[in-house]
Backbone as ProteinMPNN parsed JSONL, in Angstrom:
{"seq_chain_A": "MKVQLLKIPSHLIVAGSSWLSKIIIAGVQLASISYLISILGEEKYAIFSLLTGLLVWCSAVDFGIGTGLQNYISECRAKNKSYDAYI", "coords_chain_A": {"N_chain_A": [[122.692, 105.889, 145.972], [119.884, 106.071, 143.971], [119.308, 107.137, 140.68], [116.619, 108.628, 139.262], [115.232, 108.213, 136.149], [113.695, 110.269, 133.766], [110.842, 109.151, 132.445], [109.524, 109.093, 129.349], [106.478, 108.732, 127.711], [106.035, 106.429, 124.998], [104.317, 107.112, 122.888], [104.343, 109.87, 122.921], [106.953, 110.403, 122.208], [106.969, 109.426, 119.589], [105.041, 111.14, 118.424], [106.292, 113.625, 118.84], [108.69, 113.305, 117.374], [107.6, 113.044, 114.867], [106.445, 115.59, 114.429], [108.789, 117.11, 114.54], [110.184, 116.111, 112.32], [108.46, 116.977, 110.288], [108.728, 119.745, 110.504], [111.438, 120.049, 109.872], [111.436, 119.075, 107.227], [109.77, 120.995, 106.0], [111.385, 123.265, 106.302], [113.623, 122.541, 104.741], [112.393, 122.348, 102.247], [111.604, 125.033, 101.828], [114.137, 126.239, 101.736], [115.205, 124.928, 99.512], [113.546, 125.829, 97.487], [114.159, 128.588, 97.254], [116.828, 128.303, 96.557], [116.683, 126.87, 94.114], [115.286, 128.746, 92.557], [117.189, 130.769, 92.414], [119.162, 129.458, 90.953], [117.882, 128.459, 88.582], [116.269, 130.543, 87.684], [113.27, 132.54, 87.462], [111.412, 131.861, 85.426], [112.203, 129.314, 84.369], [112.096, 127.907, 86.734], [109.375, 127.968, 87.234], [108.396, 126.319, 85.188], [109.669, 123.929, 85.911], [108.469, 123.527, 88.418], [105.784, 123.229, 87.672], [105.888, 120.878, 86.075], [106.837, 119.039, 87.981], [104.733, 119.107, 89.825], [102.655, 118.087, 88.211], [103.592, 115.481, 87.755], [103.567, 114.435, 90.364], [100.842, 114.634, 90.911], [99.78, 112.897, 88.969], [100.866, 110.468, 89.823], [99.606, 110.224, 92.255], [96.969, 109.963, 91.587], [96.055, 107.314, 90.774], [93.807, 105.912, 90.845], [93.528, 103.662, 92.406], [94.103, 101.365, 91.024], [96.305, 99.603, 91.026], [96.241, 98.509, 93.641], [93.683, 97.386, 93.677], [93.929, 95.5, 91.614], [95.898, 93.862, 92.693], [94.503, 92.824, 94.904], [92.456, 91.433, 93.549], [93.911, 89.503, 92.099], [95.032, 88.106, 94.233], [92.703, 87.059, 95.34], [91.876, 85.389, 93.232], [93.996, 83.575, 93.229], [93.631, 82.39, 95.716], [91.27, 81.033, 95.271], [92.068, 79.233, 93.425], [91.846, 79.961, 90.72], [92.429, 81.009, 87.317], [94.545, 83.729, 86.636], [95.968, 84.831, 84.653], [95.272, 86.568, 82.581], [95.269, 89.052, 83.696], [97.784, 89.83, 84.26]], "CA_chain_A": [[121.538, 106.684, 145.649], [119.401, 105.787, 142.625], [118.918, 108.281, 139.874], [115.401, 108.339, 138.518], [115.202, 108.754, 134.802], [112.401, 110.76, 133.325], [110.331, 108.225, 131.44], [108.582, 109.737, 128.445], [105.688, 107.712, 127.016], [106.481, 106.23, 123.616], [103.474, 107.825, 121.924], [104.791, 111.264, 122.874], [108.205, 110.413, 121.439], [106.591, 109.272, 118.183], [104.388, 112.377, 117.985], [107.3, 114.681, 118.807], [109.602, 113.099, 116.247], [106.834, 113.317, 113.653], [106.387, 117.05, 114.272], [110.141, 117.589, 114.25], [110.51, 115.791, 110.932], [107.669, 117.85, 109.42], [109.344, 121.075, 110.553], [112.691, 119.968, 109.113], [111.088, 118.944, 105.813], [109.281, 122.299, 105.543], [112.55, 124.143, 106.197], [114.42, 122.131, 103.577], [111.642, 122.727, 101.051], [111.725, 126.481, 101.64], [115.507, 126.534, 101.319], [115.429, 124.433, 98.156], [112.822, 126.696, 96.549], [114.954, 129.795, 96.994], [118.053, 127.883, 95.861], [116.345, 126.556, 92.728], [114.951, 129.991, 91.856], [118.436, 131.485, 92.114], [119.905, 128.71, 89.93], [117.133, 128.323, 87.331], [115.537, 131.74, 87.289], [111.84, 132.405, 87.754], [110.67, 131.214, 84.345], [112.53, 127.887, 84.34], [111.599, 127.305, 87.973], [107.929, 127.788, 87.073], [108.223, 125.117, 84.366], [110.075, 122.81, 86.769], [107.441, 123.35, 89.438], [104.596, 122.72, 87.004], [106.118, 119.48, 85.705], [106.912, 118.255, 89.212], [103.368, 119.005, 90.344], [101.892, 117.169, 87.365], [104.053, 114.115, 88.02], [103.061, 114.031, 91.68], [99.397, 114.472, 90.784], [99.521, 111.667, 88.205], [101.185, 109.298, 90.645], [98.635, 110.135, 93.348], [95.651, 109.668, 91.04], [96.081, 106.062, 90.023], [92.463, 105.368, 91.022], [93.573, 102.405, 93.142], [94.158, 100.245, 90.085], [97.304, 98.634, 91.486], [95.755, 97.824, 94.839], [92.542, 96.561, 93.28], [94.441, 94.365, 90.849], [96.581, 92.982, 93.645], [93.468, 92.12, 95.663], [91.764, 90.503, 92.666], [94.816, 88.383, 91.825], [95.106, 87.319, 95.469], [91.442, 86.316, 95.45], [91.921, 84.318, 92.23], [94.949, 82.557, 93.687], [93.028, 81.67, 96.841], [90.22, 80.161, 94.737], [92.722, 78.421, 92.384], [91.387, 80.383, 89.405], [93.473, 81.582, 86.476], [94.624, 85.192, 86.651], [96.973, 85.185, 83.644], [94.806, 87.676, 81.741], [95.432, 90.317, 84.423], [99.21, 90.113, 84.486]], "C_chain_A": [[121.147, 106.408, 144.197], [118.991, 107.082, 141.934], [117.68, 107.884, 139.081], [115.475, 109.013, 137.158], [113.787, 109.182, 134.469], [111.918, 109.857, 132.2], [109.242, 108.915, 130.628], [107.805, 108.633, 127.726], [106.057, 107.635, 125.535], [105.608, 106.973, 122.608], [103.843, 109.302, 121.838], [106.095, 111.396, 122.097], [107.893, 110.314, 119.949], [105.958, 110.558, 117.652], [105.396, 113.52, 117.869], [108.255, 114.535, 117.64], [108.891, 113.342, 114.923], [106.754, 114.819, 113.393], [107.75, 117.623, 113.917], [110.514, 117.304, 112.802], [109.719, 116.666, 109.967], [108.25, 119.258, 109.375], [110.634, 121.095, 109.742], [112.407, 119.895, 107.62], [110.597, 120.274, 105.25], [110.438, 123.277, 105.372], [113.405, 123.822, 104.989], [113.703, 122.509, 102.287], [111.732, 124.225, 100.788], [113.117, 126.866, 101.165], [115.748, 126.08, 99.884], [114.694, 125.279, 97.121], [113.638, 127.938, 96.232], [116.244, 129.459, 96.252], [117.759, 127.607, 94.386], [115.972, 127.801, 91.934], [116.219, 130.756, 91.504], [119.242, 130.78, 91.024], [119.181, 128.744, 88.581], [116.568, 129.637, 86.809], [114.042, 131.474, 87.46], [111.094, 131.612, 86.686], [110.939, 129.71, 84.291], [112.079, 127.187, 85.615], [110.095, 127.06, 87.886], [107.635, 126.541, 86.246], [108.571, 123.873, 85.178], [108.999, 122.498, 87.802], [106.164, 122.765, 88.842], [104.755, 121.245, 86.652], [106.189, 118.577, 86.93], [105.526, 118.056, 89.809], [102.512, 118.048, 89.537], [102.298, 115.72, 87.6], [103.536, 113.599, 89.353], [101.566, 113.779, 91.605], [99.066, 113.173, 90.048], [99.834, 110.425, 89.031], [100.198, 109.132, 91.79], [97.263, 109.696, 92.851], [95.729, 108.41, 90.173], [94.767, 105.311, 90.159], [92.463, 104.011, 91.715], [93.673, 101.179, 92.26], [95.142, 99.181, 90.567], [96.833, 97.834, 92.68], [94.584, 96.912, 94.504], [92.968, 95.327, 92.514], [95.143, 93.364, 91.75], [95.562, 92.175, 94.453], [92.753, 91.086, 94.798], [92.63, 89.287, 92.365], [94.957, 87.504, 93.057], [93.85, 86.477, 95.651], [91.414, 85.151, 94.46], [92.87, 83.205, 92.659], [94.369, 81.739, 94.827], [91.962, 80.691, 96.364], [90.741, 79.241, 93.638], [92.156, 78.703, 90.992], [92.561, 80.972, 88.635], [93.404, 83.11, 86.536], [95.632, 85.69, 85.627], [96.556, 86.382, 82.788], [95.048, 89.03, 82.394], [96.884, 90.687, 84.675], [99.821, 90.658, 83.223]], "O_chain_A": [[121.983, 106.502, 143.298], [118.41, 107.984, 142.539], [117.702, 106.916, 138.321], [115.741, 110.21, 137.04], [112.813, 108.531, 134.847], [112.522, 109.811, 131.128], [108.185, 109.272, 131.149], [108.406, 107.701, 127.191], [106.352, 108.649, 124.904], [106.109, 107.421, 121.577], [103.674, 109.919, 120.787], [106.312, 112.392, 121.407], [108.481, 111.031, 119.14], [106.297, 111.015, 116.56], [105.356, 114.292, 116.911], [108.596, 115.52, 116.986], [109.51, 113.797, 113.961], [106.97, 115.269, 112.268], [107.85, 118.522, 113.083], [111.093, 118.157, 112.129], [110.248, 117.061, 108.928], [108.262, 119.892, 108.32], [110.894, 122.049, 109.008], [113.062, 120.575, 106.83], [110.97, 120.646, 104.137], [110.47, 124.036, 104.403], [113.862, 124.725, 104.289], [114.344, 122.945, 101.331], [111.917, 124.642, 99.644], [113.265, 127.72, 100.291], [116.422, 126.771, 99.121], [115.17, 125.429, 95.995], [113.791, 128.3, 95.065], [116.702, 130.237, 95.415], [118.497, 128.057, 93.509], [116.311, 127.902, 90.755], [116.317, 131.328, 90.419], [119.935, 131.44, 90.251], [119.797, 129.027, 87.553], [116.411, 129.806, 85.6], [113.612, 130.328, 87.585], [110.24, 130.785, 87.007], [110.003, 128.919, 84.18], [111.721, 126.009, 85.586], [109.595, 126.061, 88.403], [106.718, 125.787, 86.571], [107.848, 122.878, 85.137], [108.663, 121.336, 88.027], [105.536, 121.898, 89.449], [103.852, 120.448, 86.904], [105.655, 117.468, 86.914], [105.187, 116.957, 90.248], [101.732, 117.282, 90.102], [101.446, 114.832, 87.639], [103.114, 112.447, 89.453], [101.073, 112.807, 92.178], [98.171, 112.435, 90.46], [99.12, 109.427, 88.934], [99.973, 108.013, 92.251], [96.482, 109.121, 93.609], [95.49, 108.466, 88.967], [94.627, 104.2, 89.647], [91.48, 103.277, 91.617], [93.362, 100.071, 92.697], [94.84, 97.989, 90.52], [97.007, 96.616, 92.725], [94.507, 95.788, 94.999], [92.439, 94.237, 92.731], [94.992, 92.154, 91.581], [95.743, 90.975, 94.661], [92.473, 89.981, 95.262], [92.137, 88.159, 92.374], [94.997, 86.28, 92.939], [93.924, 85.321, 96.068], [90.979, 84.052, 94.806], [92.573, 82.026, 92.469], [94.589, 80.53, 94.901], [91.767, 79.639, 96.974], [89.959, 78.546, 92.988], [92.006, 77.789, 90.182], [93.56, 81.383, 89.225], [92.322, 83.695, 86.491], [96.1, 86.825, 85.709], [97.414, 87.131, 82.321], [95.032, 90.053, 81.711], [97.173, 91.741, 85.24], [101.013, 90.962, 83.195]]}, "name": "protein", "num_of_chains": 1, "seq": "MKVQLLKIPSHLIVAGSSWLSKIIIAGVQLASISYLISILGEEKYAIFSLLTGLLVWCSAVDFGIGTGLQNYISECRAKNKSYDAYI"}
């Protein structure tokens, strides 16, 4: 007698694992916030949170300079032009 396995489509597995990872990450973040507040205190945690937020914001707002430079250098290399001034 053959046993039929329940075949779950791969896109549902990917979507489910994505949601599961987001739930786990949210739980860890909530736990770490309460842990850090108990260790640092409210005032030092506020400074830590502010500095962390500023660092994340600065890294997110690079205005695409790295990607644009990479594309320009690739274009120069394809056309056998010099790109030494941009490195």
